C-alpha positions in Angstrom: 126.2 102.7 157.8 123.5 102.0 155.7 122.6 103.9 152.5 119.0 104.7 151.1 119.0 105.2 147.5 116.8 108.3 147.3 114.7 108.5 143.8 115.6 112.6 144.5 119.1 113.1 145.7 121.0 109.5 145.3 122.5 107.3 147.7 122.3 108.9 151.2 123.1 108.0 154.6 120.2 106.1 156.7 120.9 108.6 159.6 119.1 111.5 157.1 115.9 109.6 157.2 113.3 108.6 159.5 111.3 105.4 159.5 107.3 106.8 159.1 105.2 103.5 159.0 104.4 100.2 156.9 103.6 101.3 153.1 101.2 98.0 152.4 98.4 99.1 155.0 95.7 100.7 153.2 93.3 102.9 155.0 89.6 101.7 155.7 86.6 103.3 153.6 84.9 105.9 155.9 81.8 104.0 156.4 84.1 100.8 157.4 83.1 100.7 160.8 84.4 101.0 164.2 86.4 97.7 164.0 88.0 98.1 160.4 89.6 101.3 162.1 90.6 99.6 165.0 92.5 97.1 163.1 93.9 99.5 160.9 95.5 101.4 163.6 96.4 98.7 166.5 96.5 95.0 164.6 99.5 95.2 162.3 102.1 92.1 161.3 105.4 92.4 162.4 106.9 91.0 159.1 110.5 89.5 158.8 112.3 89.5 155.6 111.7 92.1 152.9 108.8 94.9 153.5 107.8 98.2 152.3 107.8 101.1 154.3 107.4 104.4 154.1 110.5 107.1 155.1 110.9 110.5 155.2 114.3 112.2 153.9 114.2 115.0 156.6 118.0 115.8 156.2 117.8 116.1 152.5 115.2 117.0 150.1 112.3 116.4 152.6 110.5 113.9 150.3 108.5 111.0 151.7 109.5 108.1 149.8 108.8 104.3 149.4 111.2 102.0 150.6 111.8 98.2 150.6 113.9 96.9 153.2 114.8 94.0 154.8 113.6 94.0 158.4 116.2 90.9 159.7 119.9 92.7 157.9 118.4 96.3 157.4 119.5 95.8 153.7 117.6 98.0 151.3 116.8 96.8 147.8 114.8 99.9 146.4 113.1 103.1 146.9 110.6 105.1 144.9 108.9 108.1 144.9 105.3 107.9 146.7 103.1 107.6 143.9 105.3 105.2 142.1 105.9 101.2 142.7 108.8 99.7 143.9 109.9 96.8 141.7 108.7 93.4 141.7 111.9 91.3 142.4 114.0 91.6 145.5 117.5 90.3 145.7 
């Protein structure tokens, strides 16, 4: 079982969380045009290795957090609150 370090609750089992998407994607400006919104919704990278993601701690504090997770090994390097930056260095 993998553990996720919730910044509010401490180390918790991964099954207390739901994955909620890519934390690196930025919403386009309202006047960006149809193609920009199409790309935002449908055109995504499928990264290998370390990636920043949104997770929801639904079975705990019910907070949204950012998690840096390796998509190959599922190892978790760090987590932070929504307004906080994840550390730059990863193992």
